Backbone as CSV, one residue per row, in Angstrom:
resi,resn,N_x,N_y,N_z,CA_x,CA_y,CA_z,C_x,C_y,C_z
1,MET,72.935,-103.641,16.585,72.421,-102.853,17.705,73.509,-101.937,18.256
2,LEU,74.683,-102.515,18.489,75.773,-101.730,19.065,76.217,-100.632,18.109
3,VAL,76.326,-100.962,16.824,76.738,-99.955,15.832,75.691,-98.856,15.729
4,ALA,74.408,-99.216,15.798,73.348,-98.204,15.759,73.490,-97.232,16.924
5,ALA,73.768,-97.760,18.113,73.961,-96.894,19.284,75.203,-96.020,19.122
6,GLU,76.273,-96.600,18.556,77.498,-95.821,18.357,77.276,-94.693,17.349
7,ILE,76.481,-94.957,16.299,76.191,-93.918,15.306,75.473,-92.745,15.964
8,LEU,74.478,-93.053,16.784,73.735,-91.984,17.457,74.647,-91.187,18.388
9,ARG,75.575,-91.883,19.016,76.505,-91.177,19.908,77.435,-90.271,19.111
10,GLU,77.946,-90.788,17.996,78.866,-89.988,17.175,78.165,-88.764,16.593
11,LEU,76.882,-88.895,16.255,76.135,-87.770,15.699,75.733,-86.755,16.765
12,LYS,75.886,-87.157,18.025,75.553,-86.294,19.166,74.112,-85.787,19.101
13,LEU,73.211,-86.716,18.708,71.807,-86.359,18.660,71.267,-86.230,20.081
14,PRO,70.501,-85.207,20.363,69.922,-85.072,21.703,68.825,-86.123,21.906
15,LEU,68.976,-86.939,22.913,68.009,-87.989,23.218,67.359,-87.705,24.564
16,SER,66.074,-87.982,24.657,65.347,-87.706,25.893,65.462,-88.829,26.914
17,GLY,66.149,-89.903,26.545,66.308,-91.015,27.471,67.597,-91.752,27.202
18,ASP,67.839,-92.777,27.992,69.052,-93.584,27.851,68.796,-94.768,26.929
19,ILE,69.857,-95.205,26.269,69.824,-96.434,25.476,70.472,-97.536,26.301
20,LEU,69.746,-98.614,26.515,70.278,-99.762,27.242,70.618,-100.850,26.229
21,PHE,71.895,-101.181,26.126,72.346,-102.237,25.212,72.709,-103.461,26.048
22,ALA,72.166,-104.617,25.683,72.418,-105.832,26.470,72.638,-107.016,25.548
23,THR,73.631,-107.829,25.870,73.817,-109.113,25.208,73.727,-110.192,26.276
24,VAL,73.055,-111.291,25.944,72.848,-112.354,26.930,73.150,-113.709,26.302
25,VAL,73.279,-114.707,27.149,73.556,-116.067,26.702,72.293,-116.917,26.810
26,ASP,72.349,-118.127,26.259,71.381,-119.199,26.543,69.994,-118.945,25.981
27,GLU,69.883,-118.373,24.791,68.554,-118.196,24.195,67.953,-119.533,23.786
28,GLU,68.802,-120.514,23.492,68.308,-121.761,22.918,67.649,-122.700,23.931
29,ILE,68.026,-122.655,25.169,67.471,-123.610,26.138,67.041,-122.919,27.416
30,GLY,66.012,-122.088,27.285,65.398,-121.548,28.484,65.556,-120.067,28.706
31,GLY,66.483,-119.427,28.007,66.633,-117.988,28.145,67.124,-117.537,29.498
32,MET,68.068,-118.268,30.082,68.544,-117.915,31.415,69.249,-116.559,31.425
33,GLY,69.892,-116.195,30.311,70.540,-114.884,30.247,69.526,-113.753,30.289
34,ALA,68.447,-113.877,29.500,67.399,-112.862,29.518,66.693,-112.836,30.867
35,LEU,66.513,-114.006,31.470,65.906,-114.052,32.808,66.776,-113.319,33.825
36,ALA,68.093,-113.510,33.736,68.999,-112.811,34.652,68.921,-111.306,34.446
37,LEU,68.781,-110.888,33.186,68.663,-109.457,32.877,67.415,-108.873,33.549
38,ALA,66.294,-109.583,33.418,65.051,-109.116,34.035,65.134,-109.170,35.553
39,ASP,65.743,-110.244,36.062,65.832,-110.416,37.516,66.675,-109.324,38.166
40,ARG,67.648,-108.807,37.434,68.522,-107.764,37.984,67.928,-106.356,37.843
41,GLY,66.706,-106.306,37.321,65.989,-105.042,37.344,66.145,-104.147,36.140
42,TYR,66.725,-104.645,35.074,66.879,-103.797,33.887,65.523,-103.620,33.204
43,ARG,65.165,-102.376,32.941,63.866,-102.044,32.359,64.060,-100.975,31.282
44,ALA,63.105,-100.926,30.344,63.097,-99.868,29.329,61.657,-99.642,28.890
45,ASP,61.435,-98.534,28.190,60.090,-98.241,27.697,59.709,-99.111,26.508
46,ALA,60.708,-99.599,25.782,60.486,-100.505,24.656,61.806,-101.202,24.353
47,GLY,61.709,-102.313,23.650,62.922,-103.072,23.344,62.915,-103.581,21.913
48,ILE,64.118,-103.810,21.397,64.302,-104.398,20.068,65.210,-105.612,20.223
49,LEU,64.737,-106.744,19.767,65.494,-107.992,19.822,65.873,-108.358,18.396
50,THR,67.171,-108.407,18.107,67.622,-108.562,16.719,67.696,-110.027,16.294
51,GLU,66.592,-110.726,16.452,66.468,-112.065,15.882,66.350,-111.951,14.361
52,PRO,66.736,-112.985,13.625,66.622,-112.909,12.163,65.165,-112.932,11.711
53,THR,64.672,-111.809,11.220,63.307,-111.711,10.715,63.282,-111.296,9.247
54,ASP,64.437,-111.295,8.598,64.550,-110.792,7.229,64.157,-109.322,7.181
55,ASN,64.506,-108.626,8.267,64.229,-107.191,8.425,62.735,-106.869,8.342
56,ARG,61.922,-107.790,8.856,60.506,-107.526,9.048,60.262,-107.327,10.544
57,ILE,59.258,-106.541,10.877,58.949,-106.290,12.284,58.056,-107.420,12.789
58,SER,58.524,-108.109,13.805,57.779,-109.248,14.343,57.324,-108.923,15.759
59,PRO,56.028,-108.634,15.936,55.539,-108.254,17.261,55.102,-109.430,18.122
60,LEU,55.309,-110.649,17.641,54.977,-111.811,18.467,55.824,-112.996,18.054
61,CYS,55.873,-113.979,18.934,56.557,-115.240,18.643,55.754,-116.368,19.261
62,HIS,56.127,-117.579,18.939,55.518,-118.753,19.546,56.153,-119.049,20.909
63,GLY,55.359,-119.539,21.830,55.899,-120.231,22.986,56.150,-121.677,22.593
64,ILE,57.050,-122.330,23.293,57.329,-123.737,22.967,57.373,-124.582,24.232
65,LEU,56.901,-125.800,24.067,56.991,-126.822,25.104,57.810,-127.974,24.551
66,TRP,58.879,-128.320,25.238,59.613,-129.530,24.886,59.159,-130.651,25.794
67,GLY,58.903,-131.799,25.203,58.459,-132.930,25.993,58.984,-134.238,25.439
68,LYS,58.938,-135.245,26.281,59.341,-136.602,25.890,58.153,-137.535,26.130
69,ILE,57.676,-138.171,25.055,56.602,-139.159,25.167,57.250,-140.539,25.233
70,VAL,57.036,-141.232,26.337,57.655,-142.536,26.565,56.597,-143.631,26.460
71,SER,56.858,-144.611,25.591,55.991,-145.780,25.465,56.775,-147.010,25.890
72,ASP,56.278,-147.713,26.877,56.933,-148.924,27.361,56.268,-150.154,26.759
73,GLY,57.081,-150.995,26.117,56.603,-152.277,25.625,57.239,-153.398,26.427
74,ILE,57.452,-154.538,25.780,58.164,-155.657,26.398,59.165,-156.165,25.370
75,GLY,60.423,-156.108,25.683,61.436,-156.594,24.762,61.343,-158.094,24.558
76,GLY,61.756,-158.547,23.385,61.742,-159.978,23.079,62.395,-160.215,21.738
77,HIS,62.549,-161.500,21.389,63.218,-161.844,20.140,62.388,-161.357,18.956
78,ALA,63.056,-160.699,18.000,62.340,-160.115,16.872,62.099,-161.088,15.730
79,GLU,62.798,-162.237,15.725,62.769,-163.125,14.555,61.881,-164.350,14.742
80,LEU,61.358,-164.544,15.922,60.575,-165.740,16.218,59.099,-165.400,16.379
81,ARG,58.265,-166.409,16.185,56.834,-166.204,16.342,56.535,-165.861,17.804
82,PRO,55.908,-164.716,18.030,55.703,-164.299,19.424,54.424,-164.852,20.023
83,ARG,54.412,-164.979,21.334,53.169,-165.217,22.059,52.414,-163.889,22.186
84,HIS,51.132,-164.015,22.539,50.394,-162.811,22.890,50.976,-162.253,24.177
85,TRP,50.907,-160.944,24.333,51.530,-160.353,25.523,50.858,-160.797,26.807
86,ASN,49.568,-161.172,26.733,48.911,-161.700,27.935,49.501,-163.035,28.371
87,ALA,50.187,-163.703,27.428,50.806,-164.996,27.728,52.314,-164.872,27.872
88,GLY,52.788,-163.660,28.107,54.213,-163.471,28.332,55.012,-163.117,27.104
89,GLY,54.335,-162.793,25.987,55.040,-162.438,24.769,55.494,-160.985,24.759
90,PRO,56.269,-160.623,23.755,56.806,-159.257,23.678,55.769,-158.267,23.136
91,VAL,56.043,-157.011,23.362,55.257,-155.916,22.785,56.258,-154.937,22.177
92,ASP,56.171,-154.747,20.882,57.150,-153.916,20.172,56.891,-152.435,20.439
93,ALA,57.806,-151.795,21.148,57.631,-150.372,21.468,57.745,-149.490,20.227
94,ILE,58.428,-149.969,19.175,58.495,-149.180,17.939,57.117,-149.139,17.280
95,GLY,56.399,-150.258,17.322,55.029,-150.255,16.822,54.141,-149.307,17.612
96,LEU,54.318,-149.278,18.915,53.565,-148.338,19.747,53.922,-146.903,19.383
97,MET,55.202,-146.661,19.122,55.645,-145.328,18.749,55.011,-144.896,17.426
98,ARG,54.937,-145.820,16.459,54.287,-145.492,15.188,52.823,-145.076,15.408
99,PHE,52.149,-145.777,16.308,50.753,-145.467,16.614,50.632,-144.057,17.182
100,VAL,51.517,-143.702,18.104,51.487,-142.371,18.701,51.846,-141.306,17.662
101,LEU,52.831,-141.594,16.811,53.220,-140.634,15.769,52.062,-140.362,14.809
102,ALA,51.324,-141.415,14.455,50.164,-141.228,13.587,49.116,-140.361,14.278
103,GLY,48.953,-140.537,15.584,48.014,-139.712,16.337,48.437,-138.254,16.378
104,ILE,49.740,-138.010,16.480,50.242,-136.622,16.453,49.967,-135.996,15.097
105,ASP,50.154,-136.753,14.017,49.851,-136.237,12.682,48.379,-135.835,12.578
106,LEU,47.501,-136.640,13.132,46.076,-136.348,13.091,45.753,-135.067,13.869
107,LEU,46.365,-134.900,15.036,46.117,-133.694,15.823,46.627,-132.451,15.090
108,ASN,47.774,-132.571,14.443,48.288,-131.441,13.660,47.328,-131.063,12.540
109,GLN,46.688,-132.040,11.918,45.700,-131.744,10.883,44.536,-130.951,11.465
110,ARG,44.112,-131.314,12.654,43.000,-130.595,13.287,43.405,-129.172,13.633
111,TRP,44.630,-129.002,14.107,45.094,-127.672,14.508,45.199,-126.723,13.321
112,ARG,45.377,-127.245,12.114,45.525,-126.370,10.941,44.311,-125.464,10.742
113,THR,43.133,-125.948,11.135,41.912,-125.159,10.937,41.291,-124.709,12.248
114,ASP,42.003,-124.870,13.337,41.504,-124.460,14.652,41.860,-122.988,14.876
115,PRO,40.862,-122.103,15.043,41.175,-120.681,15.240,42.092,-120.418,16.426
116,ARG,42.041,-121.254,17.456,42.889,-121.050,18.623,44.360,-121.248,18.303
117,LYS,44.628,-121.987,17.240,46.000,-122.372,16.907,46.578,-121.559,15.741
118,ASN,45.868,-120.513,15.343,46.293,-119.701,14.208,46.305,-118.226,14.592
119,HIS,47.173,-117.485,13.928,47.264,-116.040,14.125,47.467,-115.409,12.753
120,PRO,46.817,-114.279,12.466,46.921,-113.697,11.121,48.340,-113.353,10.672
121,LEU,49.262,-113.126,11.612,50.638,-112.807,11.227,51.522,-114.040,11.099
122,MET,51.020,-115.180,11.563,51.821,-116.398,11.506,51.622,-117.116,10.172
123,GLU,52.720,-117.584,9.589,52.644,-118.284,8.311,52.069,-119.683,8.464
124,LEU,52.248,-120.278,9.628,51.790,-121.647,9.866,51.001,-121.713,11.169
125,PRO,50.110,-122.690,11.290,49.432,-122.889,12.569,50.382,-123.489,13.595
126,ASN,49.945,-123.496,14.837,50.710,-124.217,15.861,50.868,-125.669,15.437
127,GLN,51.972,-126.262,15.844,52.240,-127.657,15.504,52.849,-128.383,16.693
128,ILE,52.675,-129.699,16.683,53.484,-130.573,17.535,54.537,-131.181,16.616
129,ILE,55.762,-130.730,16.766,56.832,-131.124,15.857,57.665,-132.218,16.513
130,VAL,57.778,-133.345,15.844,58.627,-134.432,16.328,60.054,-134.157,15.875
131,THR,60.966,-134.033,16.830,62.347,-133.669,16.491,63.357,-134.782,16.766
132,GLN,62.994,-135.742,17.611,63.903,-136.856,17.898,63.070,-138.098,18.218
133,VAL,63.592,-139.267,17.846,63.007,-140.548,18.254,64.134,-141.469,18.704
134,ARG,63.844,-142.265,19.719,64.829,-143.231,20.216,64.092,-144.522,20.571
135,ALA,64.638,-145.653,20.155,64.001,-146.928,20.494,64.974,-148.063,20.219
136,GLY,64.771,-149.158,20.932,65.508,-150.381,20.646,66.770,-150.554,21.456
137,GLU,67.080,-151.838,21.700,68.248,-152.169,22.499,69.211,-153.091,21.754
138,HIS,68.701,-153.821,20.710,69.521,-154.848,20.058,68.946,-155.114,18.672
139,PRO,69.796,-155.340,17.653,69.294,-155.530,16.290,68.316,-156.688,16.123
140,SER,68.408,-157.716,16.951,67.530,-158.876,16.804,66.440,-158.929,17.863
141,SER,66.225,-157.826,18.558,65.225,-157.802,19.624,64.196,-156.706,19.374
142,MET,62.943,-157.023,19.680,61.924,-155.990,19.672,62.234,-154.963,20.751
143,ALA,61.952,-153.718,20.433,62.243,-152.642,21.379,61.317,-152.726,22.587
144,GLY,61.925,-152.594,23.754,61.141,-152.592,24.976,60.721,-151.207,25.425
145,ARG,61.239,-150.179,24.764,60.945,-148.798,25.154,61.167,-147.892,23.959
146,ALA,60.318,-146.899,23.809,60.467,-145.925,22.726,60.212,-144.532,23.271
147,GLU,60.977,-143.577,22.782,60.841,-142.187,23.210,60.661,-141.290,21.995
148,ILE,59.739,-140.367,22.095,59.503,-139.360,21.062,59.725,-137.990,21.699
149,ILE,60.628,-137.217,21.146,60.850,-135.847,21.627,60.009,-134.909,20.780
150,ILE,59.214,-134.075,21.438,58.310,-133.182,20.723,58.592,-131.719,21.074
151,ASP,58.294,-130.870,20.125,58.373,-129.412,20.274,56.963,-128.898,19.986
152,VAL,56.249,-128.479,21.024,54.854,-128.057,20.898,54.792,-126.533,20.919
153,GLN,54.148,-125.957,19.924,54.047,-124.499,19.844,52.741,-124.011,20.474
154,TYR,52.790,-122.804,21.065,51.555,-122.168,21.509,51.652,-120.661,21.307
155,LEU,50.487,-120.030,21.175,50.393,-118.597,20.921,50.267,-117.815,22.220
156,PRO,50.577,-116.513,22.197,50.383,-115.696,23.393,48.960,-115.764,23.942
157,SER,47.985,-115.900,23.055,46.588,-115.973,23.493,46.267,-117.257,24.250
158,GLU,47.162,-118.240,24.202,46.932,-119.517,24.879,47.659,-119.625,26.222
159,LYS,48.334,-118.576,26.631,49.078,-118.648,27.889,48.127,-118.835,29.066
160,ASP,48.601,-119.546,30.079,47.785,-119.802,31.258,47.906,-118.658,32.258
161,GLU,47.368,-118.879,33.467,47.355,-117.823,34.475,48.757,-117.436,34.933
162,ASP,49.732,-118.288,34.685,51.121,-117.980,35.039,51.905,-117.419,33.859
163,GLY,51.229,-117.191,32.734,51.907,-116.668,31.560,52.710,-117.708,30.807
164,LEU,52.384,-118.985,30.997,53.135,-120.078,30.376,52.185,-121.009,29.616
165,GLY,52.700,-122.160,29.238,51.936,-123.078,28.389,51.256,-124.204,29.124
166,GLY,50.892,-123.988,30.381,50.283,-125.058,31.165,49.000,-125.597,30.567
167,ALA,48.160,-124.727,30.021,46.896,-125.178,29.434,47.150,-126.053,28.209
168,VAL,48.153,-125.712,27.411,48.474,-126.507,26.227,49.089,-127.839,26.641
169,LYS,49.883,-127.835,27.702,50.385,-129.111,28.232,49.233,-130.051,28.545
170,ARG,48.245,-129.529,29.266,47.101,-130.367,29.652,46.312,-130.831,28.432
171,GLU,46.236,-129.970,27.418,45.549,-130.339,26.184,46.242,-131.513,25.499
172,VAL,47.562,-131.460,25.418,48.323,-132.542,24.774,48.232,-133.815,25.615
173,GLU,48.345,-133.691,26.915,48.250,-134.861,27.789,46.900,-135.551,27.640
174,ALA,45.832,-134.761,27.586,44.494,-135.334,27.453,44.343,-136.041,26.107
175,TYR,44.915,-135.456,25.062,44.814,-136.075,23.742,45.550,-137.406,23.705
176,ILE,46.763,-137.451,24.228,47.536,-138.699,24.218,46.830,-139.767,25.067
177,ALA,46.234,-139.363,26.171,45.498,-140.314,27.013,44.298,-140.883,26.269
178,THR,43.581,-140.032,25.540,42.434,-140.505,24.758,42.890,-141.414,23.625
179,LEU,43.972,-141.031,22.963,44.522,-141.850,21.872,44.878,-143.243,22.364
180,ALA,45.457,-143.330,23.554,45.894,-144.625,24.095,44.732,-145.583,24.286
181,GLN,43.524,-145.058,24.485,42.367,-145.924,24.710,42.011,-146.760,23.480
182,ALA,42.520,-146.375,22.309,42.216,-147.105,21.079,43.121,-148.299,20.850
183,ASP,44.128,-148.493,21.710,45.067,-149.606,21.562,44.979,-150.501,22.794
184,PRO,44.846,-151.827,22.619,44.682,-152.716,23.779,45.826,-152.623,24.789
185,TRP,47.059,-152.537,24.311,48.196,-152.466,25.232,48.304,-151.082,25.867
186,LEU,48.232,-150.049,25.026,48.411,-148.694,25.547,47.274,-148.269,26.469
187,SER,46.082,-148.847,26.290,44.984,-148.503,27.189,45.270,-148.956,28.618
188,GLN,46.094,-150.004,28.755,46.473,-150.486,30.082,47.849,-149.988,30.514
189,HIS,48.650,-149.588,29.530,50.000,-149.084,29.807,50.185,-147.776,29.031
190,PRO,49.479,-146.726,29.421,49.459,-145.493,28.613,50.827,-144.834,28.514
191,PRO,51.097,-144.194,27.378,52.337,-143.412,27.265,52.332,-142.288,28.302
192,ARG,53.493,-141.897,28.722,53.614,-140.795,29.672,54.434,-139.678,29.030
193,ILE,54.086,-138.467,29.394,54.806,-137.307,28.869,55.634,-136.699,29.987
194,GLU,56.913,-136.571,29.743,57.829,-135.905,30.670,58.191,-134.553,30.063
195,TRP,57.711,-133.489,30.692,57.954,-132.153,30.145,59.356,-131.680,30.496
196,ILE,60.028,-131.095,29.515,61.429,-130.707,29.640,61.584,-129.192,29.772
197,LEU,60.795,-128.440,29.001,60.982,-126.997,28.909,59.662,-126.327,28.564
198,ASP,59.426,-125.169,29.167,58.320,-124.303,28.785,58.898,-122.900,28.601
199,ALA,59.049,-122.494,27.337,59.604,-121.174,27.023,58.468,-120.282,26.546
200,ASP,58.242,-119.186,27.252,57.039,-118.390,27.036,57.136,-117.516,25.791
201,CYS,56.038,-116.815,25.508,55.956,-115.963,24.332,55.276,-114.656,24.711
202,ALA,55.143,-113.768,23.747,54.503,-112.477,24.017,54.027,-111.889,22.702
203,GLU,53.205,-110.844,22.830,52.738,-110.113,21.657,52.615,-108.638,22.011
204,VAL,53.189,-107.801,21.156,53.055,-106.354,21.290,51.952,-105.915,20.336
205,LYS,50.968,-105.219,20.846,49.796,-104.860,20.060,50.135,-103.818,18.989
206,PRO,49.370,-103.825,17.881,49.681,-102.915,16.748,49.616,-101.436,17.097
207,ASP,48.850,-101.064,18.129,48.714,-99.644,18.454,49.772,-99.153,19.440
208,HIS,50.755,-99.998,19.775,51.812,-99.541,20.687,52.667,-98.495,19.972
209,PRO,53.084,-97.425,20.660,53.863,-96.354,20.016,55.158,-96.814,19.349
210,ILE,55.756,-97.917,19.823,56.999,-98.376,19.196,56.750,-98.789,17.750
211,MET,55.515,-99.200,17.448,55.174,-99.557,16.069,55.254,-98.318,15.162
212,SER,54.735,-97.199,15.652,54.787,-95.959,14.868,56.225,-95.504,14.652
213,ALA,57.048,-95.640,15.685,58.455,-95.254,15.557,59.144,-96.106,14.491
214,PHE,58.843,-97.399,14.468,59.423,-98.284,13.458,58.923,-97.909,12.066
215,ALA,57.625,-97.625,11.951,57.057,-97.280,10.640,57.723,-96.026,10.078
216,GLU,57.921,-95.011,10.917,58.585,-93.783,10.465,60.034,-94.050,10.075
217,ALA,60.698,-94.882,10.864,62.102,-95.201,10.570,62.228,-95.942,9.248
218,CYS,61.328,-96.885,9.008,61.368,-97.632,7.746,61.137,-96.700,6.558
219,GLU,60.206,-95.770,6.704,59.938,-94.828,5.612,61.168,-93.976,5.316
220,THR,61.820,-93.492,6.361,63.005,-92.664,6.175,64.134,-93.456,5.521
221,ALA,64.251,-94.725,5.888,65.318,-95.579,5.355,64.958,-96.214,4.020
222,SER,63.770,-95.861,3.475,63.283,-96.455,2.217,63.235,-97.978,2.306
223,HIS,62.784,-98.461,3.472,62.658,-99.893,3.715,61.193,-100.203,3.995
224,PRO,60.641,-101.253,3.387,59.218,-101.545,3.594,58.909,-101.907,5.050
225,PHE,57.831,-101.337,5.557,57.357,-101.667,6.903,56.431,-102.869,6.781
226,GLN,56.917,-104.020,7.213,56.164,-105.264,7.065,56.081,-105.983,8.400
227,LEU,54.861,-106.302,8.821,54.656,-107.070,10.044,54.664,-108.557,9.715
228,TRP,55.240,-109.330,10.613,55.420,-110.770,10.361,55.500,-111.486,11.700
229,GLY,54.831,-112.611,11.806,54.880,-113.395,13.034,56.064,-114.337,13.056
230,MET,56.869,-114.251,14.111,58.015,-115.152,14.275,57.498,-116.543,14.624
231,GLY,57.622,-117.459,13.662,57.096,-118.803,13.875,57.844,-119.603,14.915
232,ALA,59.078,-119.217,15.190,59.866,-119.885,16.213,59.737,-119.131,17.534
233,HIS,60.468,-119.591,18.524,60.480,-118.922,19.826,61.661,-117.970,19.902
234,THR,61.448,-116.836,20.563,62.541,-115.923,20.898,62.407,-115.542,22.371
235,ASP,63.376,-114.786,22.852,63.364,-114.347,24.257,62.434,-113.164,24.511
236,MET,61.667,-112.714,23.524,60.904,-111.480,23.671,59.894,-111.519,24.820
237,GLY,59.427,-112.706,25.187,58.456,-112.810,26.265,59.015,-112.411,27.616
238,ILE,60.301,-112.613,27.811,60.904,-112.312,29.113,60.944,-110.814,29.376
239,PRO,61.533,-109.995,28.482,61.493,-108.555,28.752,60.074,-107.983,28.693
240,THR,59.238,-108.500,27.794,57.893,-107.956,27.642,57.047,-108.191,28.880
241,ASP,57.015,-109.427,29.361,56.121,-109.787,30.459,56.762,-109.641,31.835
242,LEU,58.018,-110.038,31.955,58.657,-110.031,33.280,59.326,-108.700,33.597
243,ALA,59.803,-108.005,32.570,60.515,-106.753,32.813,59.720,-105.525,32.377
244,GLY,58.473,-105.711,31.961,57.656,-104.569,31.577,58.221,-103.766,30.430
245,THR,58.919,-104.436,29.507,59.557,-103.772,28.371,58.994,-104.353,27.081
246,PRO,57.955,-103.764,26.490,57.397,-104.295,25.240,58.480,-104.410,24.174
247,THR,58.702,-105.621,23.693,59.865,-105.900,22.849,59.440,-106.501,21.519
248,LEU,60.033,-105.977,20.445,59.789,-106.474,19.092,61.012,-107.235,18.598
249,ASN,60.772,-108.183,17.698,61.858,-108.849,16.988,62.084,-108.120,15.662
250,PHE,63.329,-107.770,15.386,63.673,-107.140,14.110,65.150,-107.349,13.861
251,GLY,65.484,-108.050,12.789,66.894,-108.278,12.524,67.137,-108.847,11.139
252,PRO,68.374,-108.794,10.684,68.722,-109.307,9.359,68.847,-110.824,9.377
253,GLY,68.805,-111.403,8.200,68.979,-112.843,8.089,67.674,-113.533,7.751
254,ASP,67.749,-114.518,6.869,66.590,-115.297,6.454,66.283,-116.338,7.535
255,PRO,65.121,-116.264,8.190,64.827,-117.216,9.270,64.818,-118.671,8.801
256,SER,64.528,-118.898,7.517,64.489,-120.280,7.026,65.864,-120.932,7.016
257,GLN,66.918,-120.129,7.166,68.279,-120.667,7.203,68.768,-120.915,8.636
258,ALA,67.944,-120.607,9.610,68.364,-120.753,11.007,68.652,-122.209,11.345
259,HIS,69.650,-122.413,12.185,70.070,-123.733,12.669,70.618,-124.611,11.544
260,GLN,71.037,-124.017,10.441,71.615,-124.772,9.344,73.096,-124.443,9.216
261,PRO,73.861,-125.350,8.590,75.306,-125.089,8.454,75.618,-123.830,7.662
262,ASN,74.708,-123.441,6.745,74.964,-122.257,5.914,74.228,-121.030,6.438
263,GLU,73.886,-121.012,7.713,73.244,-119.833,8.297,74.158,-118.626,8.120
264,HIS,73.583,-117.528,7.620,74.419,-116.363,7.322,73.556,-115.108,7.276
265,VAL,74.213,-113.965,7.216,73.545,-112.675,7.100,74.208,-111.906,5.963
266,LEU,73.402,-111.375,5.049,73.936,-110.557,3.971,74.343,-109.186,4.509
267,ILE,75.458,-108.664,4.003,75.967,-107.385,4.497,74.963,-106.263,4.246
268,ASP,74.327,-106.258,3.074,73.339,-105.213,2.773,72.190,-105.246,3.776
269,ASP,71.759,-106.444,4.143,70.666,-106.562,5.114,71.105,-106.079,6.496
270,LEU,72.361,-106.346,6.837,72.891,-105.888,8.120,72.936,-104.362,8.172
271,VAL,73.346,-103.752,7.063,73.408,-102.287,7.001,71.999,-101.699,7.111
272,THR,71.037,-102.294,6.400,69.655,-101.813,6.461,69.105,-101.909,7.876
273,CYS,69.346,-103.026,8.520,68.884,-103.203,9.893,69.471,-102.133,10.807
274,THR,70.750,-101.873,10.656,71.417,-100.871,11.501,70.789,-99.493,11.300
275,LYS,70.502,-99.147,10.046,69.865,-97.860,9.757,68.502,-97.757,10.436
276,VAL,67.691,-98.796,10.252,66.324,-98.757,10.797,66.343,-98.714,12.320
277,VAL,67.217,-99.483,12.929,67.301,-99.477,14.393,67.734,-98.099,14.896
278,ALA,68.748,-97.527,14.272,69.227,-96.205,14.695,68.132,-95.147,14.548
279,LEU,67.408,-95.192,13.436,66.345,-94.221,13.221,65.184,-94.429,14.187
280,THR,64.884,-95.684,14.482,63.806,-95.989,15.425,64.144,-95.445,16.815
281,VAL,65.364,-95.694,17.263,65.781,-95.220,18.570,65.770,-93.687,18.613
282,ALA,66.240,-93.061,17.539,66.268,-91.595,17.489,64.857,-91.016,17.592
283,ARG,63.899,-91.649,16.921,62.530,-91.164,16.983,61.902,-91.462,18.337
284,TRP,62.201,-92.615,18.875,61.625,-93.000,20.171,62.122,-92.099,21.283
285,CYS,63.357,-91.687,21.210,63.975,-90.924,22.295,64.054,-89.416,22.000
286,ARG,63.364,-88.961,20.987,63.476,-87.528,20.657,62.636,-86.686,21.629
């Protein structure tokens, strides 16, 4: 982004507007840097967020909800014949966790064919992704408590009246409550969900003028103009919705390598991205 702006400056191309370049922190846990940018009043007619899209134009991303599902059992000796829990015996929280995990798998199967959970640009449907599990206190004791950390995806079309994932939260809560009714212990001691994070999403429509500017830039740079849905979350919702700056994701790097030790960007892809960004800005501001 910075090199693209420097190229335009060095070429002394006449631009009809200003280029606002911004770098922010904290994209991974809440987007506080992007929120600060919006809160301080920075605005533009359009924005480009250089998330790794393999140099495809991504006009939308997923919103995400982080949550913790807590199942309380009763700790007890794991090696001895147990009493029934009504008679003071233990209840294995790991077994309860397995039951809840199986229920999440079932809901994910339903979401695969649910039109509300799919978008034509997205490679995968929305999912409830289990990313962490914690349980147990002692090698010879049944676990008295189990925690499942989940990452729940939602689409821009599912945002609630506040522009967030409140409706999807309620959907997941209702499902877990219904699931608990099928287990004698959980029906009386239902799992609880503690929500940790709600990171919003956005979508820029195909007829927005920034799309045409990108298409022309790609043609000039001999780079294919390809639309693609960002399956992960990015900060694009903050400038788009809160700062009135319709923002696209476009950047080098294979998204499938994200968050891995070998995450990298090829130099050729970086050069291509710089060309397309510079040409897009030149066309947008001409």
